[in-house]
ZAMARGU-4260 file (C-alpha; in steps of 0.2 Angstrom, whole numbers, plus 5000, padded with zeros to 4 digits):
<rodrens>
0) 5000/5000/5000 | 5008/5016/4994 | 5005/5030/5008 | 5018/5043/5004 | 5019/5058/5016
5) 5001/5061/5017 | 4995/5067/5035 | 4981/5054/5034 | 4994/5040/5032 | 5005/5047/5045
10) 4991/5048/5057 | 4987/5030/5053 | 5004/5024/5056 | 5005/5033/5073 | 4988/5025/5078
15) 4994/5008/5073 | 5010/5010/5084 | 4999/5016/5099 | 4983/5007/5097 | 4985/4991/5086
20) 4967/4985/5088 | 4960/5001/5083 | 4972/5002/5068 | 4967/4985/5063 | 4948/4990/5062
25) 4952/5006/5053 | 4964/4997/5040 | 4958/5001/5022 | 4955/4986/5011 | 4970/4978/5001
30) 4975/4988/4986 | 4968/5005/4992 | 4980/5019/4990 | 4979/5033/5002 | 4983/5050/4993
35) 4980/5067/4999 | 4967/5077/4989 | 4976/5091/4978 | 4967/5104/4988 | 4975/5099/5004
40) 4992/5097/4996 | 4990/5115/4989 | 4984/5122/5005 | 4998/5114/5015 | 5011/5121/5003
45) 5004/5138/5004 | 5004/5137/5023 | 5022/5131/5023 | 5027/5147/5013 | 5020/5159/5027
50) 5032/5168/5038 | 5024/5160/5053 | 5028/5143/5048 | 5046/5148/5042 | 5050/5156/5059
55) 5043/5142/5069 | 5051/5127/5059 | 5069/5129/5067 | 5062/5131/5085 | 5064/5117/5097
60) 5051/5104/5099 | 5043/5111/5116 | 5041/5128/5108 | 5032/5120/5093 | 5021/5110/5104
65) 5017/5125/5115 | 5013/5136/5100 | 5003/5124/5090 | 4994/5118/5105 | 4989/5136/5109
70) 4983/5139/5091 | 4973/5123/5092 | 4965/5128/5108 | 4961/5145/5102 | 4953/5139/5086
75) 4942/5127/5095 | 4935/5139/5108 | 4922/5147/5095 | 4919/5129/5088 | 4915/5123/5106
80) 4903/5138/5108 | 4895/5133/5091 | 4894/5115/5097 | 4883/5120/5111 | 4869/5125/5099
85) 4869/5109/5089 | 4861/5092/5092 | 4873/5079/5098 | 4880/5067/5085 | 4871/5078/5071
90) 4881/5083/5056 | 4883/5101/5063 | 4889/5093/5079 | 4903/5083/5070 | 4907/5099/5059
95) 4909/5109/5075 | 4920/5096/5083 | 4932/5092/5068 | 4932/5109/5059 | 4949/5114/5065
100) 4957/5096/5063 | 4963/5099/5045 | 4971/5116/5049 | 4980/5109/5064 | 4986/5094/5055
105) 4993/5104/5040 | 5001/5117/5052 | 5009/5102/5062 | 5016/5095/5046 | 5022/5112/5040
110) 5033/5115/5055 | 5040/5097/5055 | 5033/5091/5071 | 5034/5072/5074 | 5018/5062/5074
115) 5020/5058/5092 | 5016/5076/5096 | 4999/5074/5089 | 4993/5068/5106 | 4997/5086/5113
120) 4988/5095/5099 | 4973/5084/5101 | 4973/5087/5120 | 4974/5106/5117 | 4960/5105/5105
125) 4949/5096/5117 | 4953/5108/5130 | 4947/5122/5118 | 4931/5113/5115 | 4927/5112/5133
130) 4931/5130/5137 | 4920/5136/5123 | 4906/5125/5127 | 4906/5129/5146 | 4908/5148/5142
135) 4893/5147/5130 | 4883/5137/5143 | 4886/5150/5157 | 4881/5164/5145 | 4865/5156/5140
140) 4861/5153/5159 | 4865/5171/5163 | 4854/5177/5149 | 4839/5166/5154 | 4841/5172/5173
145) 4841/5190/5167 | 4826/5188/5156 | 4815/5180/5170 | 4821/5191/5184 | 4806/5200/5193
150) 4802/5217/5186 | 4804/5231/5199 | 4788/5240/5204 | 4787/5259/5198 | 4789/5271/5212
155) 4772/5275/5220 | 4768/5292/5228 | 4754/5297/5240 | 4746/5313/5235 | 4734/5321/5247
160) 4721/5334/5242 | 4709/5344/5252 | 4694/5332/5250 | 4703/5317/5241 | 4718/5306/5244
165) 4725/5298/5228 | 4735/5282/5231 | 4745/5273/5218 | 4748/5288/5207 | 4765/5287/5199
170) 4776/5302/5196 | 4772/5302/5177 | 4754/5302/5180 | 4754/5315/5194 | 4743/5330/5189
175) 4749/5347/5189 | 4745/5359/5203 | 4732/5369/5194 | 4721/5353/5190 | 4708/5346/5201
180) 4702/5329/5205 | 4684/5324/5205 | 4678/5320/5222 | 4662/5309/5223 | 4659/5313/5241
185) 4658/5331/5238 | 4641/5328/5228 | 4643/5343/5217 | 4648/5355/5231 | 4663/5366/5225
190) 4678/5370/5236 | 4672/5388/5237 | 4656/5382/5246 | 4656/5385/5265 | 4656/5369/5276
195) 4640/5362/5282 | 4633/5369/5298 | 4641/5386/5296 | 4629/5400/5293 | 4633/5413/5281
200) 4629/5431/5285 | 4618/5441/5274
</rodrens>
C-alpha cells in the first residue's frame, strides 16, 4: 500500500503504533492507495510558505508543541461555543468538533513536528472545545436568569388633596398643581362652598 507523506497515512501509522486493535479495524481494504486530495496538498504548501511557519520550523520541539497547542485551543473555543447550539451526533455537531482538525494537521506538518506530538495537539483542541462549550453554557444561563428576573415596581407616591387622597399615582401620572380631581363625596359641592353647619351672614 503506497502511503507517501500524506498526513492521513502518518496519522494511521501513529495510531497503529499506539493502538494496534483500533488500527486493525480502521485498516483500508487491500490495494487501496491513500493519497491526499490536491486541495489539501496546495493548502499545505501555501501554509508552509508563510512567515509564521518559516520562523517556527527551526524552533525546538517544546516551543512548537506550545505554539501549535495554543493555536489549536484558540481555534476550538468558538467551535465549542457553536457545538453548544447543535444536536449531539448531528452533522453540525461533527462539523463543530472536527472543523479545526485539517488546519492543525497541516500546520503540524508544515513546522516538521513528529507524529507523536499529535497527542498534545489533540489534547489542546479538546481543552478548547470544553472551554468554549462551558463559556457558552454559562452565557445562556445568565441570559435566561436576566430575562426571567422580577420586574421592579414603579415608584408610588401618595398625594393628598383637600377632599381626596389619591393612592398609587406614579410620578408620570401625577397631575399638575392647577388641576383638580373629581371627588364623589363632595356631591357637586365646590371647594368655594362653605362647610356644612356654618351660617353665612347676609
